[in-house]
N, C-alpha and C positions, 0 to 999 in steps of 0.2 A: 605543613600541611596539609597532611591529612586529615587532624585534630580541628582545624579551619573549616575546612569544607564543611565539617558533619557540625558545629556551631553555628554555620550562617542560615542553614534551615531552619533549626531549632530556634533562633531568634525572630525570620520572620511570623513562623506560628502562632508566638506567643502575644506577635501584636495582631494578627489577623485572628484571636481570641477576643482580646481586649476589645473590639472594633466589633464584636457581633451587637445586635438591636438590643437594648435593651429585655424583653417581651422574651424574647429566646433566654436569656441567663434568668428570669425571674420564673420560668418555666421550669428551669432545672432548680430553683429551690424547694421546688411541691415532689415531695417523693410519691414514687407510684406502688401500691402495692396491690399485689394478689392475693388469693386462694393460697398457691405454694409458700408465700411468703409474710403474708402477714401478722401472724401471730409470732416471725422470729425477728421481725425489723423494729413493731411496735411495742415490744417491750426493754426498747434498747434507748427511751424516747420518757423522760419526767413526763412534761405535757406535751401533745397532739391534739392539732386538730385535723380532720378528717371529712372529707368530702365525698358521700356516697353518690355518685351522678351517672348519667346516660348519654353517652353521648349528642344522641339526636333530640336530644330536650333543649327547650327554648331557654328556659328557665338557668339551668346549667349553663347554656355559650354565654349566658347575659353575665354571669358570677366570676367566670372562669379566670377574664382578664384580672376583675378584682381582687380574686383568691390571690392569682401570682403575686401579684405588689404587694400583698400582705403578708405576702412568704419571705418574699426578700427583705423586707422593713421584721421581720422578727427571727429573721435567719440567727442563730445564737443563742436565742431565748426558749422559743417555741415552733417546734415540727408542724410545718404541714404536711399533708399528704392526701391523697385522691387514690379512692375504688371505683375501677370502670363497672357497674355490676351486670352492662353485659355480655362482659364478659369473664365475671367473679360472682357469681349468684350465691356459690355457697359462702362465702362471708357476708356479703351483702342479708343476707338469708338471717343467717348468722346473728346478726345486732337488729333484725325486725326494721330492716328498711323497705318501707312501700311507697315510696314516693321520692320524687327526685328537684330539686338536690337534698338529699340528708344530710345535716352535718351535724359531727358528735365528737365531744369531747375524751380520749382516751390520756390514763396517767398510767406509764408504767401498761400497757397494751392491754388495761382492764378499761371495757366502757364505765366513762367518771358520769358523765350529764350530756346530756340535748345542750346542742348551741344554739340559744334561740336570740343571739345580737343581730346588729347589724350584718349586712350585707356587702356595704361597703369596704372601701380597702384601707381607709380609714377607721369605721367602725369594728373591722377584723382584727385592728392594729390594737385600738384601745383596749377592747372586750378583752382580747385573751392574753394583751400585758396583764393585765389586773387577775389573770389565771395563774400568775407567776410567782413564786415566792410566798412569803407568811399572808394570813387572812387581814392582820395588823401589825406594821412596821414598828420595831419597840426604839423609839428614842431616847438617846442616852445626854443630850445634851441640845444648850439653846441653837446651839449653830444645828443640827440635826433638825431639829424644829422648823428654823428657820428655811433648809434647805428643802424641806418637806412639803410644805405650804405656798412655797415657791414654784407654781406651775403651772400647766394650765389650765386644770381644772381643779374644781372644789376642793378642800379635806375636809377630812372629820380627825377630831384629834382627843381622846381621851384622856384627862390628866387622874390621876388616882394616888391611893398614899402609899402604896406598896403594893407586891406579888399575891398576897395574900388576898386583897379588894375582895369585896361579894360587888360589887359593881365592876371591876377590870373584868369578871367570868363573864358577868351577860354583855358587857362592850363587844368582846371577843367573842362571843356565842353569834352578835347582831352581823359582826363583820365578816363572819364566814359565812351567813345566808344573803351579805347585800355589797358585798365587796365585786361582783362583776357589775355593779352599777356606781358606785363611788369609791372613794380611794381612803383607807383608815390606816390609821397609827396610833400610837399610844406611850405612853410614859408611866412610869411609879414614881417619877421626883416631881411635887409641886411645886418644885422653884423654877422650873424650867416654865411656868407661862408666868410668871411674880410680872415680869415685862407688861402683860397684859391685865394686870388686873385680878389675878388668880390666884387665891388660897387656900382651897378646897374643892373634893374631887368634884369633878364637870367632864361635859363635853365640849370643846368647841368647832364649831362650823366657820372654817374662811375660804371666804370666795376668792374666788381666780384673781389675782393682780391684776391680771389683764383689764379686769370689768371693775378698778376699784373708780368711785366718784363720789362725789359731794349729796348725793343725795340719799345714801342709805352708808349701811354703819358695813363693811368688810368682814368684820367677826361679829357670830352669834353664838350668844355661850346659851346651854341647856342645862338648867339646873333642875330641873325636874325627877322622880322618881322613876331609875331607868329600867328599863325592860326594851326585849325586841322591838315592841308595837310601836312603843312614847319613842323609841331613838328611831323609827323608819319616821312615824310622824313629823319627829319635829324636822328630818331633813325633806322630807317633800314640801313642807309648807315654807321652808326658809333657803333652800339651797340653791334658789334660780333668782332670787333679789325681786329686783323692782321690774327690770329691763333684762330678762338671758340673752342669751346669744343661741338661737334657737340653729343647730346644724341636721343634715339627713339624721342623724342618730337617737336626739332627742327630741325630736316633732312631735312622734306620736304621746308622751310624756306630757307634751308641750298642749297638745291640740285636747284636751280634755276638757280645757275652759274655753271659755269665746276670748277668741286670740287675736289681739290686732300684730299684723309684724312691720315692721319699715325692711325693705330688700333695697340693697345697695351693694357697692365694691368695699362689701366689709372685707378686710386681710387681719385678723390674728396675729400672723404670723410674721406677714415681714412690715404692716402698717398701725400698727396700735394706734397711736396717734389719731390719724386720721379715719381710723377705724370708731372711735367712737365721740369723733365730731358729730355723727349726726346720731350717735346713741344718745348722748346729751343731750340732746334736743329734743328725743322722742322720750326719755326719762323729765326732762322740767316740765313740758305738757299731761307725763302718766301722772305726777306726783301732783296736778290742781283735781284729777279725776281720780283718784284712789277710792276704793271701796264701793263701787257701784258694778263691779260681778263681771269685767272686761280687763283682763292681765297684756301686758305688753312683749314684746320683743322684736330685736333684730335679727338680719341673716344675710348672708353671701347670696345676689343674685344669681348668682353663676350659678349657682348649686343646684338652685331651686327654679330655672329658668325653664325645664319642661312643665313643672307642675303649675307656673305661673300660664306660660302658653297656655295648655291645657286647659286650665280653670278659671283661670279670669281674661282671657285673650288677650295678655301681655304680649306685643311684637319685642322684640329683641333691642329694638330703637328706642323704646316707650318709654320716659324720663329721664333719660340721656344719666348724664352722672347725679339726677336726683333721688333721693328713694322713691319706689313704687309703694305705698300704703297702704293694706288689705286686711279683712276683717273678716275671719273666718268663725262665726260660732262653733259649740259641740252638739248642733243638731245639723249642722250642715250650711245652713244660709253663708252666704258670701256678700261684703260689700267691698268696692272699689273706692279708691281717695281721687277722683279727677282732677282736682285742681292742684296745682303745683304746688310742692314742699318746699314753703320759704323757710331761710334760716332764723326767722323771729318764734316760728312755731304756730303763728296766729293762724294758716292754713289745717293744720293739723287740730288746732283747736275747735274750729267751724264743722270738720269732720265727723268729733268727738261731739260736738253739738244736736249735729242732724241727729247721726245715731242715737246718741240717749234720747232724744224726742223722738223716734221713730220717724223720720223724716225723705232716711233716705231710702233711696228703690236697691232691690237685691240685686245683684250680678247674678245672671242667669243664662252658660253657655249652653246656646240654639240655636238651630239650622232659621232661615227664615220661615215663617209660615205659608204654607204652601195657599198659592194665589185661586186653585180648583182642586177639591180633596173629592172627586166622581165616581173613582173606585171602586171596588166593592172593597178590599178594606182601606183603613181608613189611615191617614199618615198621620201622626202625630209626631211634634216636636215640641223643646220643652215650652217653648212661648205659650204653645195653644191645648199643653196639658191640662190645665182647670178647666176651660171649656167643653172640651172633649171626654178627659176620662173623668172628671169629678162633676158632669153634667148631675143633678139631683133627680132624673129623671128617667134614667137609663141604664143599664146595664150593660160594662164593657169589658173584653175579653181583650189585654195587650199584651203583644210580642215585644219584647226588648233582646234588641241583633244589634249585629256587626255587618257590614257588607263583605267581610272577607270572611265570616263563617259557612263553612262548609258545610253544618247542621241546621243552620239556618237556610241554606239554601234545598236542601231535602225537603224540608217541612213547608217550603213556597207554594207548590201547588196545592197541598191539602189545604194548607190554612186559607188559600185563594178559595178552594172550592168551598170551607167551609161560610167563610165569606157571603158567598154566592148564593147559599141554601140558605142564609138568616136572611139574604136580602132586604128582602120585604117584612120582616119584620121590624115595626115603628119604635123598640124600644131594644133593641140591644144593639150594639158593636163591637163590632171587629177591628180591629186595631193593631197598628205597631210603630215604634220609634226606633230609633235608629241611636244605640245606646251610648258608643262612642263621640257621635258630634251632637249629643245634648246631654245636659241635667237631668239625672235619675233623679226624680221625686223624692221626697222622705218617705218612707216606711214600703219602701219599696228596695229590695236586697239584689240586686245582680252583679253575681261573681261570674259570671258566666254566661253562655250564648245557646239556643236561647233560652232567654227565663221569659217564665207568660204569668201574669197574673190576671183575677178576675177581680174587678171592681162594681159591686151589686149596688142596687138602689141601697141607701139608706146605712151604709155600710162601707162608705167611701175613704173614712180612715183606719178601716182594716180587711186590706184587700188580700184576697186567698189566694196563695201559691200554685198554679194548675201541675201537679206531678204527675199526671196518667200519662197515657200512652199516648201517639203523637199520629194515630189515623182519624179519620172523619168521625166513625162511630163516636171514637173515644170522645174528641171533644166535644161530639153532642150529648153523649151520655153524662159529661159532667154538666153541662150549660143547662142540660133537663132536672138535675136535680139540684144544680145552686140559682138558678136564676129566680128572680121576683117575680116573673108572670112566666104564662105558656107558653114554648115558644111558637112562633108562626114561621111552619117550612115550605120552602119554595122549591120550585127546579122540579129535578126527578127523582128529589130526594124525598117529595112529599112522605112517603110510606115510614121513613123514621121517625 
């Protein structure tokens, strides 16, 4: 009887533990390190990703749940850890942490490399999985080759005549440098690739089986002189193919070119056939317009919903089950296909005809143009930017601000006084624009608030960033130096 009394509470505790929220379990998968135990515990792990953070940091709070989920998925292969720099400043200082969050990769406790990969759970998982094991996997049989290339991602496979091949050495060097971006494997038996028509040393690029289609080859062969640079260029030019799957992890690499994207309920994990239904229609149209400077992609609309809402004004119900199509150029110009995506692709062809002919109107995120704009500080929106800031006859000082920015609020009375002081000067405008609700034009780099630029007469395409102090005298001295004319001062500040 006594034994049963002790066993029953134990069983209850186990059941309750299994019912804990997943978030609690995932947090336990992240090792907490500090000044006292960092060196001791870190050396126990072959590969470890460490997040140096501050509890008050907004970016750290945003990263936390993604980091926790990645830790759970990587459990058993890569250890994820975190250090609170507000309480363990010695460790953070030792590793040169100057901003939050800072992520670093450690190998047996040694600082190996900065982590510069994605900051989503999936992105961290994929990036760190590539940090484990060899730079390039040795394939011994045809079955090994088939298993390796049958993957969600593309595969780079080098086939060589023997272990002493000079090309193999260069291939392994390239794999060591590029392993964080791509999957590498190699074989020293040429017979492994004979089913693919290969009988001499070369590098094979296998595109993901899930993206197989009738418009392009799933296998691309590299036979040129092998160097790290030539292999890198080959991969860059061929890995994505005619219409890649754009994700949060690869979007920056795809957007170095003018890019058309079709967003819809794409899901290659659970519905490959359905995902390829619309992709094939994009590819059919894309194959007719190849070589004209535009690349093509498809993406999961849910993954990019906030971006589509902020950048293109897309509502959650826009498009329904049909793809929503956009073009984003490398210069930041944006276009949307307003016609419904037809299954025969004709609407997409009309959209592309108008784009290449220059008939499309760019999409600009903008607040309404003010009906009355008589205040000392002129309000500018994206739609009125050209009329106000690019006025060829007037110098313009433009402040980009956020309504919630405390620094902007502190600057407001000084900025108003500046505008009042120059109110009667007919050749200068003091203006401001809400950079949260309006697209910032090209040539203006706004990464924080407030950001202030001066657009002088005759040099509207070369605005000058204001880096001076934030008192009235500082602004006036700057404008006296930079303005295209002598300033006309008014009010009580004539002596300035």
